[in-house]
N, C-alpha and C positions, 0 to 999 in steps of 0.2 A: 508635752510629756517630759517629765524631769529625766535627767540622766540615769539615776538608779532604776526608775520604772522602765525606761527603754531597755535596760539590761535584762530586767525580769521578763519583759515582753519577748525579747530575743530568745531567752532561755525557754520560755513556754513554747514558742514555735518549734524549737529544737528538742523539746521534751527533756530538758536537762534539769536535774535536781527538783523535779516536781514531787510533792509529797502528799497530794490528795487527788483522788479520782472521783469526780461527780458524775453519777448516773442520772440522767435526766431524759425521761420519755424515750428511752432506747438509744440515746446519744451520750457519749462519754466525753468529759472535759478534764484533761490533766492540768492541774493548777498548783500554784504555790500557796500554802495556807496563809502565810504572812501577808500576801498581796490582798487576798479577799478580806482578811481581818482588818486591813487598813481602811477599807471603804464601807464595811458593813458590820455593825454590832451583832447582827444575827449570825454571820459566819464566824465571828470571833467567839461567840458563845458555843456554836456548834463544834468548833475545833478544840476549844480549851476547857469547856465546862461540861458539855453534854457527851463527850467521848474521850477515850484515853489517847495519850500522845502517840501510841503505836497504831491507832486506827487510821486507815488511809482511804477506805472505800465508803462513799456516802450516797445514799439514795435521796434524791430531792424530788418530792412528789408535788403534783398539782402545778407544774410549771412546764411550759412548752420549751422544746430545745431552742427555738429561735429566740425566745425572750432570754433564756439563760445565756445564750451566746452574747447578746447585747450587754448583759450585766457583767460577764467575765471580761469582755473587751473594755468596758468602762473601768473596771478595777485596774486594768493594766495600762490604759491609755488616758483615762480621764475624759474621754470623748464619747458622747452618746448621740445617736441620730434618732430623734423622735418623729414618727410619722403619724398621720391620722389613722393608718391601719393598725399600728402597734400601740397607739397611745393608751387606751384603756387598760389592756392587759399589762403593759409595761408599768403603768402607774400602780396598779394593785400589787404586782409582784415586788416592785421597788419599795412600796410601803411595807409589805410583809417582811422583806429582808432588811429594811431600814437603810436603804441606799439613798441617802438624802440628796446627793447630787442629781441622781436620775429623777427622784421625786420632784425636785424643784424645776428641772427641765420640763417635765410633764405638766406641771402647774403653769409654767410660762406658755406652753403651747395651748393648753386649755383656755387660758385667758385671752390669748391672741385670736383664737378661733371662736370666741363667744359670739353668739347671734341670738336674736329674739326667739328663734326656733329651738335652740339647744340649751339656753341658759338655765332653765329649770332643772333639766336632767343633770347638768353639772353641779347645780346647787345641792341636789340630793346626794351626789357623790361626796361633796364636802361635809355632809352631815354624818356620813359613815366613816370617812377618813379625816383625821384632824389636821387640817391645813387652814388655820384661821385667816391668813392674809388672802388666800384664794377665795375662801368663803365670803369674806367681807367685800371683796372686789366683785364677785358674782352677784351678791345681793345688791350692791350699788348699781350694777348693770341692769338688774331687773327693775329697780326703782326708776332709773333714768329712762328706760325704754318700755315702760309698763304697757302702754297702749299697743305697741307692736307685739309685745310678748303675748298679751291676751288674744290678739287676733290670729297668731300663727303657731303658737306652741300647743302641741297635742297633750302635753302634760298638765296644762293649766287646770283643767277640770278635775284633775286627780290630786291637787294640792290638799293637804290636811287643813282642818279648821285653824290649827295653830300657825301653819305656814301662811295661809291667806290673811289671817288676822295680823300677823307680824308685818306683812307688806302694806296693807291698806291703812294701817294706823300711823305710818311714818310721815312726818312733815316733808321728807325728801321725795315722796312719791310724785313723779312728774306727770301730771294730768292737766289738760287745759280747762276741763269742765268737770265739776264734781259729780255731775249726773252720770258720767262714764263709770265712776267708782261704784255708784249705786247699781248700774246695769251689770257690772262685773259680779257683784254680790248675788244678784238675782240669777244670773246665768249659772254661777257655781252651785247655788242651791237647787235649781231646776235640773241639774245633771243627775241628782239623786235626792229628790224631794222628801221621800219618806224618812230618810235618816238625817237629812240636813236642815229641815225646817226648824228644828230646835235651836239651830245656831244663829238664826236671824237676830235675836236679841243681843248676841255677842258682836256680830259684825256691823249691824246698822249704826250703832253709836260711833263707829270709827269712820263713817262717811261724814264729810262736812256738809250736812244736809242744808244748813241755813245759808250756804253760799250758792245753792242752786237757784236758778231763775224762778221766782215765785209762781209764775203762770205754769211753768213745766212741773213744778212741785205739786201744785194743786191738781193738775190734769192727769199726770202720769205716775206720781209717786204716792200721794196721799190716798188715792183710790185703788192702788195696786192690790190685787186679790190676796197675795201672800201676806201683806201687811195688815189687811183688814181682819184676817183670821188669827192674829197674834196679839194677845193682850199687852205683852211687854213692848212691842213695837209701837202700839198706839200711843203709849206715854211719850215715846221719843218724838213721834209726829206732832203731838200736841205742844211739846216744848219747842220744836222747830218753828211751828206756826207763831207761837208767842214771840220768839226772837225776831221773826220777820216783821211782825206788827210793831214791836218795840222800836226797831230800827226805822221803820217808815214813820212812826209817830214823832220820833225825835229828829227825823231828817238827817240821820247820821250814817256813816259807813258801817255796814253790818259787821265787817271784819274787825272793828274796834271793840265789839262786845266781848266781855271776859268769859267766853265759853268755848269749849273744844268744838262744838258743832258749827261754830262760825269762824274757826281759826283757819286762815289760808295755808295752803301748802307752801313750802319754800319755792321760790322761782328757780328755774333752771338757768335763767339769764336775767340781768338787770340792766336798765338804761342808766348810765352815769353822765350827769351834766356837770361840766367843769368851767369855772371862771365866767367871764362875760362882763358886761357893763351894767352896773346896778347903782341907781341914784345918780351921783355926779362923777363916779369914778369906777375903774375896774375892780373886780372882786376876785378873791381866791376861793370862794365858797364851792364846795362839792356836794351834790345831792344825788342819791340813787333812787330810781323809781322801781318799786316792786309791783309789777302788774297783777300778780295774783291777789295782792291785798289792796291794790289801787291806793298806794301810799308812798310818799316821798320820805326818805331817810337821810338825815344829815350825816356826812362823813367827816370825821375829825381831820383837820388839815391846818396845821400851823406853820408849815415850812415853805410852802410854795408862794412865789411872787404873784400878786394880783395881776391878771392879764385879761385882755379881751381881743376879739378879732383874730383868734388863733385857730389852729386845727388840732384834732386829737384822733388817735386810733388805739384800739386795744390789740395787744399782741403778746402771746406767751406770758400771760398773767400780769401784765403791766399796761397802764395807760400812758401813752406818749403824748406830750404837749409840744406842739411845733409852732414857733414864731409867735405872732401877736404883738401887742404893745401894752405898756404900763400906764398909758394916758398921754404920754408925750413921745416916747422912744420906741420905735419898732425893734423887735427881737430877731436875732438869728439863732437863738438858743433852742436846744431840745432837752426837755426834762422828762424823766421817766418815773412814774409812781408805781411801786410794787404793791399790788393790792393784797397780797398774802402777808407780807411783813410790814406793811404800812410805812414804807420808807421812800424818800425821794432821792433821785440821783440825776446829776447833769451829765449828759453824754455829748457826743461830738456835735458842734454847731453846724448849721447850714453854711453854704458859701455866700448867701445873701441874707440881709435882713428882710423879713417878710411879715407884715401885718395884712389883714384882709386876704389871708392865704387860703388856698384850696388844698386839702389834704385827703389822700386815699391810701388804702392798703391793697396790695396785689402781690400774690405769690411770696409772701414773707418780707416784701420790701415796702417801705413807707415813702410815698410820693408827695412832694410839696411843689405847688405850681402857682405861678403868678404872684399877685399881691402888690404891696406898696412898700418901698424901702425907706420912706421918709422924704424922698425927692422925686422918684419916678414910679409909674405903674410898670409892672414887669410882664414880659412874655417868657421869661426863663423858667426852667423846672429842674428839679434834682430828686434823687432817690437815696434812701438811707438803708444800709444793711446793718441790722442789729448784731449779726455775728462778727462783722468786721469793724463795727462802730465807726462807720465812714459814710459821708454823703458824696454822691457822684453826680456831676452835672449830666443831664440828658438833653435830648433835642428840644429846641424852643418851640413854643406854640405859634400858631399862625396870627394871633392877636395879642395885644396887651390886655391883661385881665386882672383886676383886683375886685374883691367882693363878689367873685364868681363862686361856683360850687362844683364839686366833682364826686364821682363814685366809680367803683370798679364793677365790671359785668362781663362775663364770658371771656376773661383773659385780656381785657382792655380797660383803659381809663377813659372815662367820659367827663368833659368839663363844659359847662354851659353858662351863658350870660356873663354878668359882671359889669365893670366900668372901666373904660379905657382912658380916662382923664378928660374926655369930652362928652361922652354920652353913655347911657345904659345900653347894654348889648342884648340882642336876641340870638346871636350866633352861638354855635356849638361845634366841638371837635372831639376826636378820640385819638388816643395814643396806643400804638402797638409796640410793646417792649421788644418784640422779636426783630422789628425793623428800626426801632428808635425814631419813628416818624409820627407826626400829628397829621390827621386827615380831617378836613372840614366835613361836617354832616349837615343835615337839614336844619334851618333856623327854627327856633321856637315860634309859637304864635304871638308871643308878647316879648317886649324888652323886659329884662329882669336883672336887677342888681340886688345883692343881699338876699338872693333866693337860696333855696336848698334843693339839691337833687339827690336821689337815692334809687338804687335798683330794688324793684318791688314788683311782685307778681309777673315776672318775666318781661318787665318793661322798665324804662327809666322815667321816674316821675320828677317833674320840675314844678316847684311849689312856691307860691308867694313871692316876696321880694318887692322891689319898687321899680316902676316903669320909667321914672324920670318926671312923671306927672302925678302918679297916685300910688299909694301902697296897695298891694294886691292880696286877694284871697283866692285867686284862680289857680287851677292845677291843670297841667297837661302831661301826657305820657308819650314817650318815644319808643317806637318799635325798631330796633336795629336791623331786623330782617327786611323791612320795607322802607327804612329811612324816612319814616313819617311820624308826625305828631298828631295826637287827638286830644280833644278837651275831656276833662274828667270833672267830677263833682267838686265844687269849690269848698274851701274851708269855711268854718263858721266865723272865723276872725281873720281880718287882714293883718299881715305881719311881715316884717323883714328881719334879716339877721337873727334867725332862730335856729335851734338845734333840731336835728331829725335823726330818727333811727327806726328800725323795724324790730318788733318784739313779738314772737309767737304769731306771725302772719298778720299783725296789725302795724300800721305805719303811725308814728307819733311825731307831731309838730310841737316843739317845746319852747315856750317863752318867746322872745323876740321883741321887736319895737312896733308899736301900733300907730306911730305918728305923734304921740303925745308923751309916752313914757315907756320904760321897759316893762315887760309883761310877766306875770306869773302863770298865765293861762296855758293849759296843755290840752290838745285834742288828738283823737286817734281816728284812723280811717280803716275800714274793713273792705277789702277789694271784692269780697263776695256779695255783701249787701250794698256796697257803694254808698255808705253813709259815714259822715263825720260825727263823732260824739265827744262831748266834753268829758275829761277825766280829772282826777285830783290835780289841783294846781301845785306848782312848786312853792316852797316856803319863801324863797328869795326871788323877787322880780329881777329879770335880767334879759338883756339882748347881747348879741355878739358873743354868745357862749358856744361851746362845742360839746357834742354828745357822742358817746361810744357805747356799744353793746358789749357787756362783760359777761363771760360764761366760763363754766368748767373750773371754778375756784373751789378749793377744799374748804374755804371759810365763807361760802356764799351767804351764810346767815349774818355775817357782819354788815352786809349791804341790803338786807331784807327787813321787812317789818318784824318787830319783836314777836317771838313765839313762846307760848307757855309750855309747861311740862306735859307729858303724855297723860291721857285720861285715866281715871280709876276704872276698875272692872265694870262699874255701873255708872257711866257718865250721864245717865238720865237725871241724876240728882245734881242740884246746883252746888 
């Protein structure tokens, strides 16, 4: 509170020089006109334009005394306490009186309290009251959490045709399978079929029907009773079938077809592959994998030094590259790529040079473990604080490890396998940051160097690598609760020194070395079906790369497959 306002507040409490009396629901508020004028154009107009200067008594209708007290206190102190109990009434009254400070405080609370259950109701509020930033943020929340919103929001079935249409037409709609969008449309129509059947022809073209599994499309969609009785939707179904046949005949990715019905949604996260060994030297190539489109997208990158056998993590909108080598010299450097501004920055270096390094992220810190410094295999480890821009040495591992792999799970770092200078390792250990101690855990079933490990489906998967005698396609999973490993389905391809990430509940093995050359091949594993499947290959063959999962970027479209403009009102026409 400024000094002049504190004086006014003291005078109000002592009822000195007050020149207005507000009568609100049986309660009276003695105030100074000039103070209320300073925070509210409504009161400025009331005191100066809608009444004479000698008028001192004012009836304020349709406001509770409790809310008026909050507004008066805010006028004098600049402080407002918004609670869930007073939020809605306070927001409406603050809007009526044009008290922008309180309105913005209410908007912040509404945004902080957004949930799948409440977001549609808040969205409706923003249609009545003009707060475009809140409206846009709420709409983005609905798109991002659409599956949860549909499952738990009581208001969903009461959306207007315009509201539902504006949601499901967006590329930003976050759905794993387009059949869910179709089911949403049917559910909305069946809530009031007599008045909503006519909207099928408007809504159905906004579903990316050609991306639905052809078998499911034939069995569950093409034969749906609501669609069979609608002439307009039959034309859409015929076009979808033709698109599916065209893609199968050409043997092409259906998402490449130039039609809205086959246009993938924007991914909520992309897998970014950085650097690696390609041909006879390291590369600085960066590619992003859009799993919704099953396509790799090249990322413009002219500034970064080619590197391989490095580590990477994504944190706060940037990918950090740690260590590695340029073909001859191991690095101690840390480079940061800002994915929003497309800029590189070199930050604090590590204490040691490390190629064949293992890197993980835990609780906002980046951990770098083991590796090779050009002379020795290392058992040392260190962690980086982005806020302090500083690396700090932590406890040493129990073994020398280069070409190992690490991951974080349930507050600890796990590292497995690697090479100690004499043999490939089957040993594994975990680090507890609370004690700064490494603890030996159960050995893997196989010796593995150049492996990849990752937390997936509540276990830690150890995949591929080289045993010292053969390159591996085998997979095993560790259960920290029982300290045991179990065999899992093998990959389709043997590989070592490859990238790994989890995108939307699927595990991806990216590139690597097959014993003859760096690979372009990528495959994914579904823990529910326990099946490995080939997906779109990278454009650049590479081993010794590093992968990160990138998410929550305002410019996610920069790293996704190209998208066309929204459809016309009648997208059944080519």
